[in-house]
N, C-alpha and C positions, 0 to 999 in steps of 0.2 A: 545698345551700354546695359549696363548694370546695373540693378536700382539697390539704392540704400536703405536700410531702414535703421531703427534705433534702439541702440541697447537700453538708454532710458527711459524709452515711452513702450508702452507696448503695443504692436503693431496689431495683431489681430488673434492669430490662430493660438485654439487651446487643443489640447490632444484628443480624439475623438473614443481615446480610451487609456485608461489608469492601470496600475498595480496600487492596488490598496486593502483587498481583504485575501489573504492568504491561505484563510480557510477556504476558501472557495476551492481552492485548487484539487480536492478530492474528485469523486468519480466524476467521470464523464458527463454523466445526466447533468451535473450543476452548473456545469460550464454556461450553457447557452441564457438560462435566466440570470445568471450572474453578468454576463458579459450585455446583459439587455438592461439590467441596472446601472452597470455602469458608463453605457453609453445617455441614457437620460442624463446622468451626472454631467458628464462631460459636452450633451449640448445644453445644458443651462450653464456651467464655464463658456462656453460658445459665446452664446448670445451676450451674458456681461461683458467678456473682454470686448466683441463690437461695438457696446454701448459705451464703453471706457475709452477705447481707441479712438471713435467716432466726436465724441460729446464730450470727453474732459478732455484728450488731447489735440483735439483738431484734426487727426488724421484724416487724410482726403479716401476713405476707406467704399469701395465698390460697392454699396449697402445694397444694391440690389441684386448683384450676383453672390455676393457672401450668404445673404439670409437665402436664395434660393439653395446652396450647398446645405447649408444647415436645413432647410425644409426635406429636403433629399434625405438628409442624412435621419432625419425625425420620421419621414415615412419607410425608410428600410429599416428603424429599430422597431416599429408597429407591428410590421413584417413579420419580422423574427419573435418580436414576442407573442402573436399569435401563433405560429408554428414552434415554438422551443419544445411545447411540452408533447408533440406530436412527431419529433423527428424519432428516426429508428437510433437506438443507444451504438450502433456499429457506422453511421454516418453524421454521427455530432461531432467528431473532431475534423471532419471535413467540412461542415458547413461553421465553424467556430474559424478555421482556418480562413475559410474564405470570407466573414465577416471581418477578420483583424485586416487579411489582405484589401479590399474596399475602405474600411477606417486609414491603410497608408492612403489611398489613391484621393482619398477627402482631403486629408491632411495638405497633401501633394496640391491639390484646389486649392484650400484656405491659402496657405505659403503662396502660391502662383498669385492671387490675386491681391497680397498686402505684403511686396518687396521680396519675393522671391527666396533665393539663397543667402540674403543677408540678414533678412528675418530671427530676430533671437530664437523664435520658438523652432526653428527646424531642428535643436536638438530632441524635439518631442519623438521622433522617428526612433530612437535609443529605446522609448518606452514600449513601441509596439515589438520591437527587436526582443524584448524582455521579455514581456509578454508571451510571443510565441513560443521563446524558451522553455518557459516555466508549463506554457499548456500543452506542447504536441513534442517534445523534444527538439534532437540536435537537427535533424535534415529541416523539417518544415520551417526550423528557426533560421539557419542560413538562408532557405528560400525565402523568408521576410526580408531578414537582410538584406539580401540582394535587389530586392524590390524593393526596399526603400533609400539602397545608396542610387540606383537606375531612376526613381522618382527626383532621390534630390539634384541627379544631375539636368535631369532636363528641366530644374528650374534656373538654371544658368542661360537657358538658350528660350525659355517662353515660361513671362514674367511680367507683371503690372509694376511700373514703379507708382508710389508712393508721396506724396507731398505732404507738410505741416504747415496749415493755413495757408494751402494754393500755393506753396513756396516747393520745388522739387530740389532737393538734396542733392549736393555735389560731391559731398565726402559722409563718411562713415563717422555718425557722431560718436559711438564708442572708439573710437579708434583715429582721432584727431590728428596722431602724429603720422601714421602714414600719410605717404604721399598720392596723389590723387594716381599716379600710374601703378600705385603696388596695390590697390585695391583690389582687381580681379586677381590676381595672384594670392591673395590673403582669402581670399573667398574661394576659391578651388582650393586653398591648404584646408579649409573648415571641411571642406566637400571630404576631401582622401583623409582627414582625422575621423571625422563620422563614420566613413567605410571601416575603417580598421579596428574602429570602436566599436562599431555593431557587430563585425566577425567576431573579436577578442569577449564580446558581452556574449554573444549565443551562445558560444564555446562553453565557458566557463557557466553560466548559468544553465544551461542544458544538462551539464554533467553534473551540478549540482542536483538536480530537481530528478533527474536519475538516479543519485545518488540515496535521495531521499526515498523515491521512489520503492527502491530495493530492501533498504532499512524498515520500511513500513511493511513489506512482504513477508520479510524475515520476520518480523515481529508479530504480523499474523500466523506464520508457521509455528510459531515457540506456543503462540495462545492456544493451534490447535493439538500440539502435540500436550500441554499441558493439561487440555479438556480430555483428550485420551487417558494419560496418566491418571487421573481424578476417577475415570470410570473404571478402569483396571481395579485401581487400590479399591472402588468402592461393590467390586464384583468378589475381590478376596476376603473383604472382611465379610460381604454376607455366603463367600464359601466356609469361612471361618469358624462362622456363628451356626450355620448349619451344619458342619460335621460336631458341632457342641450339642447343639439339641439331638441330634438323632442318637448320639454316643450312649443316653441314658435308655431309653429304650428300645435301641438293640441290647443292651446288658439285662436288660430286664427278658424279654425274648430268649440270650442266651441260658438266663438262670431257668426260666420254665422250660425249655427243650431239654435241657439236660434233667431236671425232675422228671419229667415226664418220660426220658428215656429210662431211668432207673427205675419208676413203677412199670414200664412195660417191659425192660428184664426179667422182671420177679413174676409178673404173669406167663401162666401157657398158652399158646398162639398167639402171642401177642410180636411175633418176631416183626412183623412187616411195620406196627405201630412205632419198635423200637430205632428200626433204619427211617422212621420218618422223622422220628425224634432226632435221629444223629445228621440229617441231613438239614434240619433245620438250624440245628447246631452250628451245622460248618458254614452255613448260607450266612447266619447270625455274625459269625469271625471274618467271613469275609469280607461282611460288608462296615462292620468295621474297620479292619484293612483300609477298606477304599477309603473310610471316612479319614484315616489318619492320612492316608497318601494328598489328600484334599487338603488337608491344617497343614501339612510342611508344604505344599506348594503354592496355599495362602502365608505362609510366614508364620504356622501357630509354632512350629518346632523351631524355630531361629534363637527358642532361649531356654532348649532343654538341656537340660544341667548332665556333668560330666558323671559318669559310674565307670566301673572296671566292669568290664566285660571281656568273656573269651572269645580270641580269634574263631575257635569253631562255632559261637555263638552268630556271630556275624555272619561267616558263611552258611549259618543257616535261615537266619534272617533273610539273607539275598536270595537265593532257593526256595523259600516260601513263596516269594514274592513271583516268582518266574510261571508262565501255563508249564503243564505237563508234557508238550513236547520241548520247551525249552528245555527242562530240567532233563530231558533224555539227551540232550546234546551236551550239559553242563562237563565239564571234567575239570576237576579241582585237585590241585596238589599243592599239599600245604606242609612244611617241613616241621612247623611248630606249632599242630592245633591246640596244645594247653595255653599257648601264650596268650597273655593277659596285657588288656590296654585300657587307659583310662578316657572314656569319649560316648558321645551320644549317639545311642544304640541305634533310633529311628532314623536320624540323620545320617549318620553311617551307611545304614543298609541302604536307605533313598539314596546314595551318592554312587 
């Protein structure tokens, strides 16, 4: 015989778990401490529900067995609290899934002692399905949903009837319009509806959680790309600043080398000194050219003004940038070397 519970009175069970802190759904290392806090709150709710059902509404709750289950929950949560901080990160999800499955079994035991499938608190199976979908993804949520459906089915064949003020109820107080022969069919329909709702809920919640995790990963990737771009901008600014700061000393070196070369040319027997002066001047010019390239790469020449330049001058500037071996292989055929155009000379030569 299927025992009846009461929609107008609290029967007994409150959920071992509830979803209340979405911020806790971050890193896996935060799951276990979060579950520990939720379970302590649920235990307090269970004890309060037992007191209200037993002494306020006079329901004949098997107090010893119910308290034994609650104490089992207390012991398991105390153990979980001790090991939560010592669990390896790769095992966190598995342990948290096992805790949710245990809570489904504990909820089933409480419902079985307080009216079975007719207990209105049986809808709390969906809370565990939602929790599994949010924490563990689609596959685990389907497994938890299947466990909830199986446990709910067990309640139809194994439960303890409850009575009110010592009198067992033969009808469903919340569904008085139903004939007694239809109550079993109604409860079976409740089981089917709960099973279907659990499957649909697990699917959509898991998809939503996966989409949120994917969005968070994209946001983190964008943040990393922005950080890399900031470093590149800082490096470009440093290169442009270095080129600007080194330009003046190199100009001074070139002027001094030119004057030294002129003086050496007027001195008898100072040919080697004149050659050294020319070498210094050429190397200074080469350094200035490298700095100009650095400035262009860093964006300093983006605002270079337009000016009239001959096509032959552009070709000469390009040739100057080539290594001697590359110059030997260069062959230029220009039909109008005297043609002139307005363009940024340095940027055009670099291109």
